[in-house]
VMD Tcl script that builds the backbone (N, CA, C; Angstrom):
set m [mol new atoms 249]
animate dup $m
set s [atomselect $m all]
$s set {name element resname resid chain x y z} {
  {N N MET 1 A -3.705 -11.754 -43.367}
  {CA C MET 1 A -2.602 -12.060 -42.494}
  {C C MET 1 A -3.162 -12.839 -41.315}
  {N N THR 2 A -2.433 -13.858 -40.924}
  {CA C THR 2 A -2.837 -14.680 -39.786}
  {C C THR 2 A -1.728 -14.669 -38.749}
  {N N ILE 3 A -2.104 -14.593 -37.492}
  {CA C ILE 3 A -1.162 -14.757 -36.398}
  {C C ILE 3 A -1.627 -15.964 -35.601}
  {N N ALA 4 A -0.681 -16.763 -35.152}
  {CA C ALA 4 A -1.042 -17.975 -34.416}
  {C C ALA 4 A -0.133 -18.151 -33.211}
  {N N ALA 5 A -0.701 -18.685 -32.137}
  {CA C ALA 5 A 0.049 -19.045 -30.941}
  {C C ALA 5 A -0.173 -20.532 -30.700}
  {N N GLU 6 A 0.916 -21.269 -30.654}
  {CA C GLU 6 A 0.879 -22.690 -30.308}
  {C C GLU 6 A 1.487 -22.797 -28.918}
  {N N ALA 7 A 0.716 -23.319 -27.968}
  {CA C ALA 7 A 1.159 -23.352 -26.575}
  {C C ALA 7 A 1.216 -24.773 -26.049}
  {N N ARG 8 A 2.149 -24.979 -25.110}
  {CA C ARG 8 A 2.277 -26.269 -24.432}
  {C C ARG 8 A 2.498 -25.993 -22.953}
  {N N THR 9 A 1.655 -26.594 -22.119}
  {CA C THR 9 A 1.772 -26.392 -20.676}
  {C C THR 9 A 2.848 -27.308 -20.101}
  {N N ASN 10 A 3.232 -27.033 -18.838}
  {CA C ASN 10 A 4.226 -27.885 -18.191}
  {C C ASN 10 A 3.679 -29.290 -17.916}
  {N N ALA 11 A 2.360 -29.483 -18.035}
  {CA C ALA 11 A 1.742 -30.801 -17.880}
  {C C ALA 11 A 1.618 -31.516 -19.231}
  {N N GLY 12 A 2.129 -30.879 -20.308}
  {CA C GLY 12 A 2.107 -31.496 -21.628}
  {C C GLY 12 A 0.856 -31.226 -22.447}
  {N N ARG 13 A -0.102 -30.491 -21.904}
  {CA C ARG 13 A -1.306 -30.158 -22.679}
  {C C ARG 13 A -0.948 -29.128 -23.737}
  {N N ARG 14 A -1.596 -29.225 -24.878}
  {CA C ARG 14 A -1.367 -28.285 -25.980}
  {C C ARG 14 A -2.665 -27.567 -26.316}
  {N N PHE 15 A -2.536 -26.297 -26.679}
  {CA C PHE 15 A -3.678 -25.543 -27.173}
  {C C PHE 15 A -3.173 -24.479 -28.124}
  {N N SER 16 A -4.075 -23.963 -28.932}
  {CA C SER 16 A -3.677 -22.951 -29.905}
  {C C SER 16 A -4.679 -21.807 -29.917}
  {N N TRP 17 A -4.220 -20.698 -30.420}
  {CA C TRP 17 A -5.026 -19.490 -30.582}
  {C C TRP 17 A -4.603 -18.890 -31.907}
  {N N SER 18 A -5.534 -18.275 -32.637}
  {CA C SER 18 A -5.157 -17.600 -33.876}
  {C C SER 18 A -6.071 -16.409 -34.118}
  {N N GLY 19 A -5.574 -15.494 -34.929}
  {CA C GLY 19 A -6.343 -14.324 -35.330}
  {C C GLY 19 A -6.081 -14.032 -36.792}
  {N N VAL 20 A -7.075 -13.473 -37.462}
  {CA C VAL 20 A -6.968 -13.136 -38.880}
  {C C VAL 20 A -7.350 -11.672 -39.052}
  {N N ALA 21 A -6.601 -10.956 -39.875}
  {CA C ALA 21 A -6.908 -9.552 -40.158}
  {C C ALA 21 A -6.533 -9.222 -41.591}
  {N N ARG 22 A -7.258 -8.285 -42.164}
  {CA C ARG 22 A -6.939 -7.788 -43.508}
  {C C ARG 22 A -6.061 -6.544 -43.392}
  {N N ALA 23 A -5.197 -6.401 -44.364}
  {CA C ALA 23 A -4.318 -5.232 -44.377}
  {C C ALA 23 A -5.112 -3.978 -44.705}
  {N N LEU 24 A -4.719 -2.882 -44.084}
  {CA C LEU 24 A -5.283 -1.577 -44.397}
  {C C LEU 24 A -4.669 -1.083 -45.715}
  {N N PRO 25 A -5.197 -0.012 -46.303}
  {CA C PRO 25 A -4.641 0.481 -47.574}
  {C C PRO 25 A -3.137 0.760 -47.531}
  {N N ASP 26 A -2.608 1.129 -46.367}
  {CA C ASP 26 A -1.166 1.403 -46.263}
  {C C ASP 26 A -0.345 0.132 -46.060}
  {N N GLY 27 A -1.024 -1.030 -46.031}
  {CA C GLY 27 A -0.332 -2.303 -45.877}
  {C C GLY 27 A -0.183 -2.770 -44.441}
  {N N SER 28 A -0.579 -1.949 -43.479}
  {CA C SER 28 A -0.425 -2.336 -42.080}
  {C C SER 28 A -1.563 -3.248 -41.627}
  {N N VAL 29 A -1.262 -4.056 -40.635}
  {CA C VAL 29 A -2.216 -4.987 -40.037}
  {C C VAL 29 A -2.047 -4.880 -38.532}
  {N N ALA 30 A -3.152 -4.945 -37.804}
  {CA C ALA 30 A -3.078 -4.871 -36.343}
  {C C ALA 30 A -3.713 -6.107 -35.720}
  {N N PHE 31 A -3.031 -6.655 -34.734}
  {CA C PHE 31 A -3.533 -7.776 -33.951}
  {C C PHE 31 A -3.396 -7.440 -32.473}
  {N N ARG 32 A -4.298 -7.937 -31.665}
  {CA C ARG 32 A -4.138 -7.902 -30.209}
  {C C ARG 32 A -3.943 -9.361 -29.807}
  {N N ILE 33 A -2.786 -9.660 -29.226}
  {CA C ILE 33 A -2.481 -11.051 -28.903}
  {C C ILE 33 A -2.533 -11.283 -27.391}
  {N N PRO 34 A -3.022 -12.454 -26.982}
  {CA C PRO 34 A -3.154 -12.735 -25.560}
  {C C PRO 34 A -1.933 -13.378 -24.921}
  {N N TYR 35 A -0.932 -13.757 -25.719}
  {CA C TYR 35 A 0.230 -14.474 -25.192}
  {C C TYR 35 A 1.516 -13.891 -25.742}
  {N N ALA 36 A 2.540 -13.857 -24.901}
  {CA C ALA 36 A 3.881 -13.513 -25.347}
  {C C ALA 36 A 4.535 -14.775 -25.896}
  {N N SER 37 A 5.608 -14.608 -26.655}
  {CA C SER 37 A 6.350 -15.780 -27.121}
  {C C SER 37 A 7.290 -16.250 -26.020}
  {N N GLY 38 A 7.682 -17.502 -26.096}
  {CA C GLY 38 A 8.597 -18.059 -25.097}
  {C C GLY 38 A 7.860 -18.578 -23.877}
  {N N ARG 39 A 8.544 -18.551 -22.753}
  {CA C ARG 39 A 8.004 -19.082 -21.497}
  {C C ARG 39 A 7.096 -18.051 -20.850}
  {N N ASN 40 A 5.857 -18.450 -20.561}
  {CA C ASN 40 A 4.862 -17.614 -19.884}
  {C C ASN 40 A 4.398 -18.374 -18.650}
  {N N GLY 41 A 5.095 -18.214 -17.553}
  {CA C GLY 41 A 4.749 -18.995 -16.370}
  {C C GLY 41 A 4.994 -20.466 -16.637}
  {N N ALA 42 A 3.920 -21.277 -16.656}
  {CA C ALA 42 A 4.031 -22.719 -16.868}
  {C C ALA 42 A 3.725 -23.108 -18.313}
  {N N VAL 43 A 3.709 -22.131 -19.220}
  {CA C VAL 43 A 3.333 -22.388 -20.611}
  {C C VAL 43 A 4.436 -21.875 -21.538}
  {N N ASP 44 A 4.784 -22.702 -22.534}
  {CA C ASP 44 A 5.704 -22.280 -23.598}
  {C C ASP 44 A 4.871 -21.951 -24.825}
  {N N VAL 45 A 5.138 -20.779 -25.434}
  {CA C VAL 45 A 4.337 -20.322 -26.561}
  {C C VAL 45 A 5.239 -19.997 -27.753}
  {N N VAL 46 A 4.833 -20.475 -28.930}
  {CA C VAL 46 A 5.488 -20.120 -30.187}
  {C C VAL 46 A 4.486 -19.300 -30.987}
  {N N LEU 47 A 4.880 -18.070 -31.352}
  {CA C LEU 47 A 4.039 -17.186 -32.166}
  {C C LEU 47 A 4.551 -17.184 -33.600}
  {N N THR 48 A 3.622 -17.184 -34.555}
  {CA C THR 48 A 4.000 -17.095 -35.965}
  {C C THR 48 A 3.058 -16.147 -36.708}
  {N N LEU 49 A 3.607 -15.495 -37.718}
  {CA C LEU 49 A 2.835 -14.675 -38.655}
  {C C LEU 49 A 2.821 -15.381 -39.996}
  {N N ASP 50 A 1.677 -15.360 -40.669}
  {CA C ASP 50 A 1.550 -15.986 -41.983}
  {C C ASP 50 A 0.882 -14.983 -42.915}
  {N N ASP 51 A 1.600 -14.577 -43.968}
  {CA C ASP 51 A 1.042 -13.606 -44.910}
  {C C ASP 51 A 0.526 -14.266 -46.183}
  {N N GLY 52 A 0.415 -15.585 -46.170}
  {CA C GLY 52 A -0.055 -16.311 -47.336}
  {C C GLY 52 A 1.076 -16.788 -48.222}
  {N N ALA 53 A 2.225 -16.127 -48.158}
  {CA C ALA 53 A 3.379 -16.526 -48.953}
  {C C ALA 53 A 4.436 -17.206 -48.091}
  {N N ARG 54 A 4.472 -16.855 -46.814}
  {CA C ARG 54 A 5.453 -17.448 -45.911}
  {C C ARG 54 A 4.967 -17.367 -44.470}
  {N N ARG 55 A 5.550 -18.203 -43.656}
  {CA C ARG 55 A 5.225 -18.245 -42.232}
  {C C ARG 55 A 6.489 -17.887 -41.459}
  {N N LEU 56 A 6.402 -16.862 -40.624}
  {CA C LEU 56 A 7.580 -16.350 -39.929}
  {C C LEU 56 A 7.387 -16.386 -38.419}
  {N N PRO 57 A 8.461 -16.714 -37.663}
  {CA C PRO 57 A 8.366 -16.665 -36.205}
  {C C PRO 57 A 8.272 -15.216 -35.729}
  {N N LEU 58 A 7.603 -15.018 -34.620}
  {CA C LEU 58 A 7.425 -13.678 -34.058}
  {C C LEU 58 A 7.824 -13.706 -32.591}
  {N N GLN 59 A 8.652 -12.753 -32.189}
  {CA C GLN 59 A 9.071 -12.638 -30.795}
  {C C GLN 59 A 8.375 -11.432 -30.166}
  {N N VAL 60 A 7.579 -11.687 -29.137}
  {CA C VAL 60 A 6.892 -10.620 -28.405}
  {C C VAL 60 A 7.111 -10.876 -26.920}
  {N N ALA 61 A 7.633 -9.880 -26.220}
  {CA C ALA 61 A 7.943 -10.018 -24.799}
  {C C ALA 61 A 6.684 -9.989 -23.944}
  {N N ASP 62 A 6.742 -10.668 -22.807}
  {CA C ASP 62 A 5.636 -10.702 -21.863}
  {C C ASP 62 A 5.252 -9.285 -21.430}
  {N N ALA 63 A 6.243 -8.435 -21.169}
  {CA C ALA 63 A 5.964 -7.052 -20.751}
  {C C ALA 63 A 5.188 -6.295 -21.824}
  {N N ASP 64 A 5.455 -6.579 -23.098}
  {CA C ASP 64 A 4.734 -5.926 -24.194}
  {C C ASP 64 A 3.261 -6.325 -24.190}
  {N N VAL 65 A 2.984 -7.609 -23.987}
  {CA C VAL 65 A 1.597 -8.089 -23.955}
  {C C VAL 65 A 0.871 -7.517 -22.734}
  {N N LEU 66 A 1.516 -7.589 -21.576}
  {CA C LEU 66 A 0.871 -7.123 -20.341}
  {C C LEU 66 A 0.557 -5.631 -20.361}
  {N N SER 67 A 1.414 -4.844 -21.014}
  {CA C SER 67 A 1.201 -3.391 -21.045}
  {C C SER 67 A 0.395 -2.943 -22.264}
  {N N GLY 68 A 0.100 -3.866 -23.184}
  {CA C GLY 68 A -0.637 -3.482 -24.388}
  {C C GLY 68 A 0.201 -2.685 -25.361}
  {N N ARG 69 A 1.503 -2.820 -25.264}
  {CA C ARG 69 A 2.432 -2.066 -26.111}
  {C C ARG 69 A 2.272 -2.446 -27.581}
  {N N VAL 70 A 2.453 -1.500 -28.463}
  {CA C VAL 70 A 2.445 -1.739 -29.898}
  {C C VAL 70 A 3.823 -2.251 -30.301}
  {N N VAL 71 A 3.858 -3.382 -30.979}
  {CA C VAL 71 A 5.096 -3.972 -31.478}
  {C C VAL 71 A 5.011 -3.965 -32.994}
  {N N SER 72 A 5.956 -3.305 -33.639}
  {CA C SER 72 A 5.961 -3.220 -35.103}
  {C C SER 72 A 6.858 -4.290 -35.697}
  {N N VAL 73 A 6.371 -4.916 -36.761}
  {CA C VAL 73 A 7.110 -5.949 -37.472}
  {C C VAL 73 A 7.012 -5.630 -38.950}
  {N N SER 74 A 8.127 -5.711 -39.659}
  {CA C SER 74 A 8.129 -5.461 -41.092}
  {C C SER 74 A 8.338 -6.769 -41.840}
  {N N LEU 75 A 7.476 -7.032 -42.803}
  {CA C LEU 75 A 7.640 -8.212 -43.646}
  {C C LEU 75 A 8.220 -7.833 -45.002}
  {N N ASP 76 A 8.673 -6.582 -45.136}
  {CA C ASP 76 A 9.234 -6.119 -46.398}
  {C C ASP 76 A 10.521 -6.828 -46.771}
  {N N ARG 77 A 11.367 -7.104 -45.780}
  {CA C ARG 77 A 12.630 -7.768 -46.037}
  {C C ARG 77 A 12.532 -9.217 -45.622}
  {N N PRO 78 A 13.129 -10.134 -46.393}
  {CA C PRO 78 A 13.117 -11.534 -45.975}
  {C C PRO 78 A 13.960 -11.712 -44.726}
  {N N PRO 79 A 13.643 -12.692 -43.880}
  {CA C PRO 79 A 14.476 -12.968 -42.712}
  {C C PRO 79 A 15.881 -13.361 -43.149}
  {N N ALA 80 A 16.835 -13.240 -42.242}
  {CA C ALA 80 A 18.238 -13.497 -42.579}
  {C C ALA 80 A 18.423 -14.868 -43.220}
  {N N GLY 81 A 17.703 -15.890 -42.790}
  {CA C GLY 81 A 17.850 -17.224 -43.340}
  {C C GLY 81 A 17.320 -17.367 -44.756}
  {N N ASP 82 A 16.502 -16.403 -45.229}
  {CA C ASP 82 A 15.919 -16.470 -46.573}
  {C C ASP 82 A 16.737 -15.735 -47.622}
  {N N ARG 83 A 17.807 -15.056 -47.224}
  {CA C ARG 83 A 18.577 -14.237 -48.173}
  {C C ARG 83 A 19.573 -15.051 -48.939}
}
mol reanalyze $m
mol bondsrecalc $m
mol representation Tube
mol addrep $m
């Protein structure tokens, strides 16, 4: 599983960050991400998850990142647009 952050600053600079992890026997994967999705001060960030079969957008709030909160996401069901 791969998680990626594509960021663009208010000055137009772009940078990216990504992480890769293997699933545990129960199918869960854990990532620690440095950026929330959406507007982060002067930076806009788009987060995506890629399980090898599809790439899905991920919404994580700034408060969740700052507090180190665990955010659970299920890839068991297809997103509404895939049904």
